[in-house]
C-alpha positions in Angstrom: -124.1 -29.3 -131.7 -121.7 -29.5 -134.6 -118.0 -29.8 -133.9 -116.2 -27.5 -136.3 -112.4 -27.7 -136.5 -110.2 -25.4 -138.6 -106.8 -26.4 -139.9 -104.1 -24.1 -141.2 -103.1 -24.4 -144.9 -99.9 -26.2 -145.7 -98.4 -23.0 -147.1 -99.0 -19.6 -145.6 -100.4 -16.9 -147.9 -98.1 -14.3 -149.3 -97.9 -11.6 -146.8 -98.5 -13.9 -143.8 -95.5 -14.9 -141.8 -94.6 -17.3 -139.1 -92.4 -14.8 -137.4 -94.4 -13.5 -134.5 -92.0 -10.6 -134.0 -92.3 -9.3 -137.6 -96.1 -9.7 -137.9 -97.0 -6.8 -135.7 -94.4 -4.6 -137.4 -95.8 -5.4 -140.9 -99.4 -4.8 -139.7 -98.4 -1.5 -138.1 -96.6 -0.3 -141.2 -99.4 -1.2 -143.6 -102.1 0.2 -141.2 -100.2 3.5 -141.0 -100.0 3.5 -144.8 -103.6 2.5 -145.6 -105.6 3.7 -142.6 -103.6 6.5 -141.1 -103.2 4.9 -137.7 -100.1 4.1 -135.7 -101.7 1.7 -133.3 -100.4 -1.9 -132.9 -103.8 -3.2 -133.9 -105.2 -1.7 -137.1 -108.8 -0.5 -137.2 -109.7 -2.9 -140.0 -108.2 -6.1 -141.3 -105.5 -5.6 -143.9 -105.6 -6.9 -147.5 -103.4 -9.5 -149.0 -99.9 -8.1 -149.6 -99.9 -9.6 -153.1 -103.3 -8.0 -154.1 -102.2 -4.6 -152.6 -98.9 -4.6 -154.4 -100.3 -5.6 -157.8 -102.9 -2.8 -157.5 -100.2 -0.2 -156.7 -98.2 -1.4 -159.7 -101.2 -0.9 -161.9 -101.5 2.6 -160.6 -97.8 3.3 -161.2 -97.7 2.2 -164.8 -100.9 4.0 -165.7 -102.9 0.8 -166.5 -105.5 1.8 -163.9 -106.4 5.0 -162.2 -108.6 3.3 -159.6 -108.1 0.0 -157.9 -110.4 -1.8 -155.4 -108.6 -4.2 -153.1 -111.0 -6.5 -151.1 -110.1 -8.4 -148.0 -110.6 -12.1 -148.3 -111.5 -12.8 -144.7 -113.9 -10.0 -143.9 -116.4 -7.6 -145.8 -113.7 -4.9 -146.1 -112.4 -3.0 -149.1 -109.6 -0.6 -149.8 -109.9 1.9 -152.7 -106.8 3.4 -154.3 -107.3 6.4 -156.6 -104.3 7.9 -158.4 -104.2 11.7 -158.5 -101.0 13.0 -160.1 -98.0 11.7 -158.1 -100.2 10.7 -155.1 -102.8 8.1 -154.2 -106.0 8.7 -152.4 -106.6 5.8 -150.0 -110.0 4.9 -148.6 -110.7 2.0 -146.2 -114.3 1.0 -145.3 -116.5 -1.9 -144.5 -118.9 -3.1 -147.2 -121.8 -4.4 -145.1 -125.4 -3.2 -145.1 -124.3 -0.3 -142.8 -120.8 0.6 -144.1 -118.3 2.0 -141.6 -115.7 4.3 -143.1 -112.3 4.3 -141.4 -110.3 6.4 -143.9 -111.6 8.4 -146.8 -109.4 9.9 -149.6 -106.1 10.0 -147.5 -103.4 11.4 -149.7 -100.3 9.2 -149.8 -97.3 9.4 -152.0 -97.3 6.8 -154.8 -93.6 6.4 -154.5 -93.9 5.8 -150.8 -96.5 3.1 -151.4 -94.2 1.3 -153.8 -91.3 1.4 -151.4 -93.5 0.2 -148.5 -94.9 -2.7 -150.6 -91.4 -3.7 -151.7 -90.1 -3.7 -148.1 -93.1 -5.7 -146.9 -92.6 -8.3 -149.7 -88.9 -8.8 -148.7 -89.8 -9.1 -145.1 -92.5 -11.7 -146.0 -89.9 -13.6 -148.1 -87.5 -13.8 -145.2 -90.0 -15.4 -143.0 -91.9 -17.5 -145.6 -91.4 -21.2 -146.4 -89.3 -22.3 -149.3 -92.2 -22.7 -151.6 -93.4 -19.1 -151.1 -90.0 -17.4 -150.8 -89.3 -17.2 -154.5 -92.7 -15.7 -155.3 -92.3 -13.1 -152.6 -88.8 -12.2 -153.8 -90.0 -11.9 -157.4 -92.8 -9.6 -156.3 -90.4 -7.4 -154.3 -87.9 -7.1 -157.2 -90.7 -6.2 -159.6 -91.9 -3.5 -157.3 -88.4 -2.1 -156.8 -87.9 -1.9 -160.6 -91.2 -0.2 -161.2 -91.2 3.4 -162.5 -94.0 5.9 -162.2 -95.6 6.9 -165.5 -96.8 10.5 -165.5 -100.5 10.9 -164.9 -102.3 12.1 -168.0 -105.2 13.6 -165.9 -103.6 14.7 -162.7 -106.7 16.5 -161.5 -110.3 15.5 -162.0 -113.0 18.2 -162.2 -115.6 18.0 -159.5 -119.2 18.8 -160.4 -121.7 20.3 -157.9 -125.2 18.9 -158.0 -128.1 19.8 -155.7 -131.6 18.3 -155.4 -134.7 18.1 -153.3 -135.9 21.2 -151.4 -133.2 23.8 -151.7 -135.4 26.5 -150.0 -138.0 26.0 -147.4 -141.2 24.6 -149.0 -143.4 26.5 -146.4 -144.8 26.1 -142.9 -147.5 23.8 -144.0 -145.2 21.1 -145.3 -144.4 18.6 -142.5 -141.3 17.1 -144.0 -138.9 17.7 -147.0 -135.3 17.0 -147.7 -132.6 18.7 -149.7 -128.9 18.1 -150.5 -125.9 19.4 -152.3 -123.2 17.0 -153.5 -119.8 17.3 -155.1 -119.4 14.6 -157.7 -116.5 13.4 -159.8 -116.7 11.2 -162.9 -115.3 7.7 -162.8 -111.6 7.7 -163.4 -111.7 4.2 -165.1 -114.6 3.5 -167.4 -116.4 0.3 -166.7 -116.5 -2.1 -169.7 -119.9 -2.0 -171.4 -121.1 -5.6 -170.5 -119.8 -5.4 -167.0 -121.6 -4.3 -163.8 -119.9 -4.3 -160.5 -120.4 -3.1 -156.9 -118.4 0.0 -156.1 -119.2 1.5 -152.7 -116.3 3.9 -153.0 -118.0 5.7 -155.9 -120.9 6.5 -153.5 -118.7 8.0 -150.8 -118.7 11.5 -152.3 -118.8 14.6 -150.2 -122.1 16.4 -149.7 -124.5 18.1 -147.3 -127.9 16.8 -146.3 -130.7 18.8 -144.6 -134.4 18.6 -143.8 -137.2 21.1 -143.6 -140.0 20.5 -141.1 -142.8 23.1 -141.1 -140.4 25.8 -142.2 -137.6 24.9 -139.9 -134.2 23.8 -141.4 -132.4 20.9 -139.7 -128.8 19.9 -140.5 -128.5 16.1 -140.9 -125.1 15.1 -142.4 -121.9 16.4 -143.9 -119.6 14.0 -145.8 -120.7 10.8 -147.5 -124.4 11.6 -147.5 -125.4 8.4 -149.3 -124.8 6.5 -146.1 -127.3 8.6 -144.3 -129.8 8.2 -147.2 -129.4 4.5 -147.1 -130.2 4.4 -143.4 -133.3 6.4 -144.0 -134.4 4.0 -146.7 -134.0 1.1 -144.3 -136.1 2.9 -141.7 -138.8 3.6 -144.4 -138.8 -0.1 -145.4 -139.5 -1.1 -141.8 -142.2 1.5 -141.6 -143.9 0.4 -144.8 -143.8 -3.3 -143.9 -145.4 -2.5 -140.5 -148.0 -0.3 -142.3 -149.0 -3.1 -144.6 -149.2 -5.7 -141.8 -151.2 -3.3 -139.5 -148.7 -3.5 -136.6 -146.7 -1.0 -134.6 -143.0 -0.4 -135.2 -140.2 1.5 -133.5 -136.8 1.7 -135.4 -133.8 3.8 -134.6 -130.7 3.6 -136.8 -127.3 5.4 -137.0 -124.7 6.1 -139.6 -121.8 7.8 -137.9 -123.3 10.9 -136.2 -126.5 10.8 -138.3 -129.6 9.4 -136.5 -132.9 8.4 -138.0 -135.8 6.9 -136.1 -139.4 6.0 -137.0 -142.2 5.1 -134.6 -145.7 4.1 -135.7 -148.7 2.8 -133.7 -151.4 0.5 -135.0 -153.7 3.5 -135.8 -151.2 4.7 -138.4 -149.8 7.7 -136.6 -146.1 8.1 -137.4 -143.4 10.1 -135.7 -140.0 10.5 -137.3 -136.7 11.4 -135.5 -133.9 13.0 -137.4 -130.7 14.7 -136.5 -126.9 14.8 -136.1 -125.1 13.7 -133.0 -123.4 17.1 -132.7 -126.5 19.2 -133.2 -129.1 17.1 -131.4 -132.2 15.5 -132.8 -135.7 16.6 -133.7 -138.9 14.5 -133.6 -141.5 15.3 -136.1 -144.9 14.1 -134.9 -148.4 13.8 -136.4 -147.3 12.2 -139.7 -148.7 9.2 -141.6 -146.8 6.7 -143.5 -147.0 8.4 -147.0 -146.0 11.8 -145.6 -143.0 10.2 -143.8 -141.9 7.8 -146.6 -142.4 9.8 -149.8 -140.0 12.7 -148.9 -137.3 10.2 -148.1 -137.9 8.3 -151.4 -137.8 11.6 -153.3 -134.5 12.7 -152.0 -133.0 9.3 -152.6 -134.3 9.3 -156.2 -132.9 12.8 -156.8 -129.5 11.7 -155.4 -129.4 8.7 -157.7 -130.4 10.8 -160.7 -127.7 13.4 -159.9 -125.0 10.8 -159.7 -125.9 9.2 -163.0 -126.2 12.6 -164.7 -122.5 13.3 -163.9 -121.3 9.9 -165.2 -123.4 7.3 -167.0 -121.2 4.5 -165.9 -122.7 4.8 -162.4 -125.9 3.3 -163.8 -124.0 -0.1 -163.8 -122.9 0.2 -160.2 -124.7 -2.6 -158.5 -124.8 -0.7 -155.2 -126.6 2.2 -156.9 -128.9 -0.1 -158.8 -130.0 -1.8 -155.6 -130.7 1.5 -154.0 -132.7 2.7 -157.0 -134.7 -0.5 -157.2 -135.5 -0.4 -153.5 -136.7 3.2 -153.8 -139.0 2.3 -156.8 -140.4 -0.7 -155.0 -141.3 1.3 -151.9 -142.8 4.0 -153.9 -145.0 1.6 -155.8 -146.3 0.1 -152.5 -147.0 3.5 -151.0 -148.7 4.9 -154.0 -150.8 1.7 -154.6 -152.2 2.0 -151.1 -152.8 5.8 -151.3 -154.2 5.9 -154.9 -158.0 6.1 -155.0 -159.0 5.5 -158.6 -161.9 3.2 -158.4 -165.0 3.5 -160.6 -168.4 1.8 -160.8 -170.2 0.1 -163.6 -172.9 2.4 -164.9 -174.8 -0.4 -166.7 -175.0 -3.2 -164.1 -178.0 -4.7 -165.9 -175.8 -5.8 -168.8 -174.0 -8.2 -166.4 -177.0 -9.0 -164.3 -179.1 -10.1 -167.3 -176.3 -12.0 -169.0 -176.7 -15.8 -169.2 -175.2 -17.3 -166.0 -172.6 -20.0 -166.0 -173.5 -23.1 -164.0 -169.9 -23.8 -162.7 -167.9 -21.6 -160.5 -164.1 -21.8 -160.3 -161.5 -20.6 -157.9 -157.8 -19.9 -158.2 -156.9 -23.6 -157.7 -157.4 -24.3 -161.4 -160.0 -27.1 -160.9 -163.7 -27.0 -160.9 -165.2 -26.1 -157.5 -167.9 -28.2 -156.0 -171.4 -26.7 -155.9 -171.9 -24.0 -153.3 -174.4 -26.2 -151.4 -174.1 -30.0 -150.9 -177.3 -31.7 -149.9 -176.8 -35.1 -148.2 -179.0 -38.0 -149.2 -180.2 -40.6 -146.8 -177.5 -43.2 -146.0 -177.9 -46.6 -144.5 -177.3 -46.9 -140.8 -174.9 -49.8 -141.2 -171.2 -49.4 -141.9 -170.0 -49.0 -145.4 -167.4 -51.5 -146.6 -164.8 -50.8 -149.3 -162.7 -53.2 -151.3 -159.5 -52.4 -153.1 -159.9 -52.5 -156.9 -156.4 -51.7 -158.1 -153.2 -49.9 -157.2 -150.2 -48.3 -158.9 -146.8 -46.9 -158.1 -145.7 -44.0 -160.3 -142.3 -42.4 -160.1 -142.5 -38.7 -159.4 -146.2 -38.8 -158.6 -147.5 -35.5 -157.4 -150.9 -35.4 -155.7 -151.5 -31.8 -156.9 -151.0 -32.9 -160.5 -153.4 -35.9 -160.4 -156.8 -35.2 -161.9 -160.0 -37.3 -162.2 -161.5 -36.6 -165.6 -164.6 -38.6 -166.5 -163.7 -42.2 -167.0 -159.9 -41.7 -166.4 -157.2 -40.5 -164.0 -154.7 -38.1 -165.6 -151.3 -38.1 -163.9 -148.7 -35.6 -164.7 -145.1 -36.2 -163.5 -141.8 -34.4 -164.3 -141.0 -37.1 -166.9 -144.3 -38.5 -168.1 -148.0 -37.8 -168.6 -150.3 -40.7 -168.6 -154.0 -41.6 -168.3 -155.3 -44.6 -166.3 -158.7 -46.1 -166.7 -160.5 -45.4 -163.4 -162.1 -48.9 -163.3 -159.1 -51.1 -163.7 -156.0 -48.9 -163.8 -155.1 -49.8 -167.4 -152.8 -47.3 -169.1 -154.9 -45.7 -171.8 -152.0 -43.6 -173.1 -148.6 -42.4 -171.9 -146.3 -39.7 -173.2 -142.7 -38.7 -172.3 -142.4 -35.0 -171.4 -140.1 -32.4 -170.0 -140.6 -30.8 -166.6 -143.6 -28.4 -166.4 -146.3 -27.3 -164.1 -149.8 -28.7 -164.7 -153.3 -27.1 -164.5 -156.5 -28.8 -165.5 -159.3 -26.8 -167.2 -162.3 -29.0 -167.9 -160.9 -31.8 -170.1 -157.8 -29.8 -171.2 -154.5 -30.3 -169.5 -152.3 -27.2 -169.6 -148.6 -27.8 -169.0 -146.5 -24.6 -168.5 -142.7 -25.0 -168.9 -140.2 -22.8 -167.0 -139.3 -21.0 -170.2 -143.0 -19.9 -170.7 -144.0 -22.4 -173.4 -147.6 -23.6 -172.8 -148.9 -26.9 -174.2 -152.6 -27.8 -174.4 -153.4 -31.5 -174.1 -156.5 -33.4 -175.0 -156.9 -35.8 -172.1 -159.1 -38.2 -174.2 -156.4 -38.9 -176.8 -153.3 -37.8 -175.0 -152.2 -35.4 -177.8 -150.9 -31.9 -177.8 -153.4 -30.0 -180.0 -152.1 -26.4 -179.5 -149.0 -24.6 -178.2 -148.4 -21.0 -177.3 -146.1 -19.0 -175.1 -146.6 -16.8 -172.1 -144.1 -14.7 -170.1 -142.5 -17.0 -167.4 -143.5 -16.4 -163.8 -140.3 -16.9 -161.9 -140.5 -17.7 -158.2 -144.3 -18.2 -158.1 -146.5 -21.3 -158.1 -148.6 -21.8 -161.2 -152.0 -20.2 -161.0 -154.9 -21.0 -163.3 -158.7 -20.9 -163.4 -161.2 -22.1 -165.9 -163.4 -19.2 -167.0 -165.7 -20.3 -169.8 -168.8 -22.3 -170.4 -172.4 -21.5 -171.2 -172.5 -18.6 -173.8 -168.8 -17.9 -173.3 -165.9 -19.5 -175.2 -163.8 -22.0 -173.1 -161.0 -19.9 -171.5 -158.3 -20.6 -169.0 -157.0 -17.6 -167.1 -153.3 -18.0 -166.1 -150.9 -15.8 -164.2 -147.8 -14.8 -166.1 -144.8 -12.6 -165.5 -144.7 -10.7 -162.3 -148.2 -9.2 -162.1 -150.2 -10.1 -165.1 -153.1 -12.4 -166.1 -153.6 -13.8 -169.6 -156.7 -15.6 -171.0 -156.0 -18.6 -173.3 -158.7 -19.8 -175.7 -158.8 -23.6 -175.0 -160.0 -24.3 -178.5 -156.8 -23.1 -180.3 -154.4 -21.7 -177.7 -154.8 -18.1 -178.8 -154.5 -15.2 -176.3 -157.9 -13.5 -175.8 -157.0 -10.8 -173.3 -154.5 -9.6 -170.7 -154.8 -7.8 -167.4 -152.0 -5.9 -165.7 -152.2 -5.5 -162.0 -150.7 -2.8 -159.9 -149.8 -5.0 -156.9 -147.2 -7.6 -156.4 -148.9 -10.3 -158.5 -150.0 -12.5 -155.6 -153.4 -13.0 -157.3 -156.5 -14.2 -155.5 -159.2 -15.0 -158.0 -162.9 -15.7 -157.7 -165.3 -16.5 -160.5 -168.9 -15.5 -160.3 -170.8 -16.1 -163.5 -169.5 -13.8 -166.1 -167.4 -11.8 -163.6 -163.9 -12.7 -162.5 -163.0 -10.9 -159.2 -159.3 -10.2 -158.8 -157.4 -9.2 -155.7 -153.6 -8.8 -156.1 -152.3 -7.3 -152.9 -152.8 -3.6 -153.7 -155.6 -1.2 -152.6 -158.1 -2.2 -155.3 -160.5 -5.0 -156.1 -161.0 -5.5 -159.8 -164.0 -7.1 -161.6 -163.2 -8.4 -165.1 -165.7 -9.5 -167.8 -164.2 -12.9 -168.7 -165.7 -12.7 -172.2 -164.0 -9.5 -173.2 -161.3 -8.9 -170.6 -162.8 -5.5 -169.8 -162.5 -4.2 -166.2 -166.1 -3.4 -165.6 -165.6 -1.9 -162.2 -162.8 -1.3 -159.7 -163.3 -0.8 -156.0 -160.4 1.2 -154.5 -159.6 2.0 -150.8 -156.5 3.0 -148.8 -156.1 -0.6 -147.6 -154.6 -3.8 -149.1 -156.7 -6.7 -150.5 -154.5 -9.7 -150.0 -157.1 -12.4 -149.5 -159.6 -13.7 -152.0 -163.1 -12.3 -152.1 -166.3 -14.3 -152.1 -169.9 -13.7 -153.4 -173.0 -14.2 -151.4 -176.5 -13.2 -152.7 -175.0 -10.9 -155.5 -172.8 -9.1 -152.9 -169.0 -9.3 -153.2 -167.5 -9.8 -149.7 -163.9 -8.7 -149.3 -161.6 -8.3 -146.3 -158.6 -6.0 -146.1 -155.1 -6.7 -144.8 -152.9 -9.8 -144.7 -153.8 -12.9 -142.7 -152.8 -12.4 -139.1 -152.7 -8.5 -139.3 -153.7 -6.7 -136.1 -156.8 -5.0 -137.7 -159.0 -5.6 -140.8 -162.1 -4.2 -142.4 -164.9 -6.1 -144.1 -166.5 -4.7 -147.3 -169.8 -5.5 -149.0 -169.8 -4.5 -152.7 -172.5 -4.9 -155.2 -171.4 -7.6 -157.6 -172.7 -5.9 -160.8 -172.1 -2.2 -160.2 -169.1 -2.2 -157.9 -170.8 0.3 -155.5 -170.0 0.0 -151.8 -173.0 -1.3 -149.9 -171.5 -1.4 -146.4 -168.3 -1.4 -144.5 -167.6 -3.0 -141.1 -164.5 -2.6 -139.0 -163.5 -5.9 -137.4 -162.4 -6.0 -133.8 -159.4 -8.1 -134.7 -157.4 -9.1 -137.8 -158.7 -11.6 -140.3 -157.1 -15.0 -140.4 -158.9 -16.4 -143.5 -160.7 -15.2 -146.6 -164.5 -14.8 -146.2 -166.7 -17.8 -146.9 -170.0 -17.8 -148.7 -172.4 -20.0 -146.6 -175.9 -19.5 -148.1 -177.5 -16.7 -146.2 -174.4 -15.6 -144.3 -170.8 -14.9 -144.8 -168.2 -16.0 -142.3 -164.5 -15.7 -141.6 -161.9 -16.4 -138.9 -160.6 -13.4 -136.9 -158.2 -13.0 -134.0 -154.9 -14.8 -133.4 -153.9 -18.4 -134.0 -154.1 -19.1 -130.3 -157.4 -17.3 -129.7 -159.4 -17.3 -133.0 -163.2 -16.8 -133.5 -165.4 -17.6 -136.4 -167.8 -14.7 -137.0 -170.8 -14.7 -139.4 -172.3 -11.6 -141.1 -175.4 -10.7 -143.0 -174.2 -10.1 -146.6 -176.9 -7.4 -147.2 -175.8 -5.0 -144.5 -172.8 -6.5 -142.7 -174.7 -7.0 -139.4 -173.2 -9.6 -137.0 -175.2 -12.8 -137.0 -173.2 -14.8 -134.5 -169.7 -15.5 -133.1 -168.2 -18.9 -132.2 -164.9 -20.4 -131.4 -162.9 -21.1 -134.6 -163.0 -24.8 -135.5 -159.7 -24.5 -137.4 -160.4 -22.3 -140.5 -157.8 -19.7 -139.3 -155.2 -22.5 -139.0 -155.7 -23.8 -142.5 -158.7 -26.0 -142.1 -160.8 -26.9 -145.1 -164.5 -26.0 -145.1 -167.5 -27.6 -146.7 -171.0 -26.1 -146.9 -173.5 -28.9 -146.3 -177.2 -27.9 -146.4 -177.6 -25.8 -143.2 -174.3 -26.6 -141.6 -170.5 -26.0 -142.1 -168.1 -28.9 -141.9 -164.5 -28.0 -141.1 -161.6 -30.4 -141.3 -158.7 -28.9 -139.2 -155.0 -29.8 -139.6 -154.9 -31.2 -136.1 -157.1 -34.1 -137.0 -160.4 -32.7 -135.7 -163.5 -32.4 -137.8 -166.4 -30.1 -136.7 -169.9 -29.4 -137.8 -171.4 -26.0 -137.0 -175.1 -24.9 -137.2 -175.2 -21.9 -139.6 -178.3 -20.5 -137.9 -176.7 -20.1 -134.5 -173.0 -21.0 -134.6 -173.5 -23.8 -132.2 -171.4 -27.0 -132.6 -173.6 -29.8 -133.9 -171.0 -32.5 -133.6 -167.2 -32.9 -133.4 -164.9 -35.8 -134.0 -161.1 -36.4 -133.4 -159.9 -38.4 -136.3 -156.1 -38.4 -135.7 -153.5 -37.5 -133.1 -152.5 -33.8 -133.5 -148.8 -34.4 -132.9 -147.9 -37.9 -133.9 -150.0 -38.5 -137.0 -149.3 -37.1 -140.4 -151.3 -34.3 -142.0 -152.4 -34.8 -145.7 -151.5 -32.2 -148.2 -155.2 -31.4 -149.0 -157.9 -31.4 -146.3 -161.1 -30.8 -148.3 -163.9 -33.0 -147.1 -166.2 -34.5 -149.8 -169.9 -35.3 -149.7 -171.0 -38.1 -152.0 -174.1 -40.3 -151.8 -175.1 -39.1 -148.3 -171.7 -40.0 -146.9 -169.0 -37.6 -145.8 -165.4 -38.5 -146.8 -162.8 -36.8 -144.7 -159.0 -37.0 -145.3 -156.9 -37.2 -142.2 -154.0 -39.5 -141.3 -156.3 -42.0 -143.3 -159.7 -41.7 -145.0 -162.7 -41.5 -142.7 -166.3 -41.9 -143.8 -168.8 -40.1 -141.5 -172.6 -39.6 -141.4 -173.2 -35.9 -142.0 -176.1 -35.6 -139.6 -174.2 -36.6 -136.4 -170.6 -37.4 -137.5 -170.9 -41.0 -136.6 -168.2 -43.2 -138.3 -169.7 -45.4 -141.0 -166.5 -46.8 -142.5 -163.1 -46.1 -143.9 -161.0 -45.8 -140.7 -159.0 -48.9 -141.6 -159.4 -48.4 -145.4 -155.6 -48.2 -146.2 -152.3 -47.2 -144.8 -151.7 -44.3 -147.3 -151.7 -40.7 -146.3 -154.5 -39.2 -148.5 -152.5 -36.2 -149.8 -155.2 -36.1 -152.5 -158.6 -37.7 -152.2 -161.1 -38.0 -155.1 -164.6 -39.6 -154.9 -166.6 -40.1 -158.1 -170.4 -40.3 -158.5 -170.4 -44.1 -157.7 -168.6 -43.7 -154.4 -165.3 -45.0 -155.6 -162.3 -43.6 -153.7 -159.0 -42.6 -155.4 -156.3 -42.1 -152.8 -153.0 -40.5 -153.8 -149.9 -40.2 -151.6 -147.0 -38.0 -152.6 -144.6 -40.9 -152.1 -145.8 -42.3 -155.5 -148.6 -44.6 -154.4 -152.1 -44.6 -155.9 -154.9 -46.9 -154.7 -158.5 -47.2 -155.7 -161.4 -48.5 -153.6 -165.0 -49.3 -154.4 -168.0 -49.8 -152.1 -168.5 -53.5 -151.4 -172.0 -55.0 -152.0 -174.4 -55.1 -149.1 -177.4 -57.2 -148.3 -180.5 -55.4 -147.2 -183.8 -56.6 -146.0 -186.6 -55.7 -148.3 -190.1 -55.7 -146.7 
């Protein structure tokens, strides 16, 4: 609990008074002037007397024809528009669901000047000495003010209509139409300026809907408020549609009512109406048929307003509405667009020379698909510390083991350390940038989009280029060369684009523009790069040319990365944790659908390639299962309790078993033939012990190295501990093991330690 105390300012604000008797009278007079109410308590808080008076003076001398007066203590605004000798006064809240108290009340400009002058003198009589002179000066200035004749006493009102003016027919389930009376802005906005002007959107109009030939009256007055409420309801509907969950939303704007109700099967019912005329529920809709008519009428309304006055295009309120409409339309159309195609010449890819190394979206080389343990001695392994280092700004995700050296990238320095003794081979001062390793090339991407290619052997920048900055997203890179292909690094840039960089000279080789939100999930399979980007399509790119060789498209979203098992691309639809998902088997080289299987529950993890089967976690985090499928036809092989993959556990395919290191400190080994647990070990306490940043287990020399609260070394056959539990006191946020069995333990606190196996005596017979 935080004790918050407020203290009054030393001097009251102009317009505030310490006289309790005069304060209600001033509030009542101003409320009657601005809000048209004679109640003791005004409907809305009143603006500062100083701001209000200065705005009225600007209207009187002709400097401005429209003034917006905000309230400092609440999201409330007053709009004053001069029309001849009068002022049109509007009072409203400026929140997400604006409430209009007064709209275009006609008040005499001279009467407003007199009222402001009286209020200023009353405030001066009750103010402190420091504020009295300022209040009196304001009152005298207001009393001396003269009203300059209005050069444009009347503003022409333009009528615009849009949407469905007449009934579109009995077979159309939903359509909207409107008519609006619009007036150009009375004060042009300076060219480089953009501002939020809610009052400009409070124009008069009529809004109606057609449902299967029947016309329904929805709103009269500021119809933009009703349209904004419908957009909010559509956003909730689309979000639930993407997540595969039910939703029930009911919103109001004055007498206007809109409601959307959708179940998990996708059936949508929309409720519309006016409080005076009742409501109508339109059943048997789907999300596109309910959302797209709303988006169309909102887009037509924005276009009509801008056509009358181009300055409205710089109204931040209108810009936000337009951007929301466009974003929702992209989501709906991406999921409903079916434009997939297949590769008519799959043999060209099938017969192409294969690449021995596969990469994922992590930017580093992936371990081989199958790890085969070698015999290991039954005795415990002992390790001795070889060297240690403390590096300021050390990031475990930017520490790379490259041959005979460790390359460390920090915000201020890049350096290479000899892996045997820790000597500094080279060190360079740098600016802050994100780091990705591709083979023996370090790529450093700066926030402004400049990309530097480093030779990790010499520590020199041998090429520079520039990509479009990717604001708000983590760096994403994958090595995509080797064999008969030139060495390439595929990076994510901008909002939704991939670019291939030639690692020899930094030149751009090709670009790919996605239709989704740019949350890329990449999987390399030989010459093919599989791309899922959150829309309704899965793309296969030839990494040599950048050509999209096939595209698989469905009315679902592919938000998780695919995998490849026996020349079959396995992909799952939906977001992790959705209520329902589908599993797809697609031919890797042609893009033809081989099979589809509906899952009984939502997927919690991307599919895994495990030799002859593919597996993924489904269900909920509290009750998750690991299910395995045959990649050839999608048939269920077995189902078992999830060992932790759905909670972020790291898997390792070891011969005929799956080892999973879960975040709670438990490591499990599962038989891939039956799904039975071969062995299970608790390595740390699930509550009190720290969890490392990366959980991937490593198999080297017949020993299994598992990062937990510390490093554990286990025998793969039965999980028996054979060393490492008391190795060091660091949290292994990043663990590397080289071919000699040396351990490189990195903690994000800035500590790096290296351990080597100690010599052992063995009896030779």
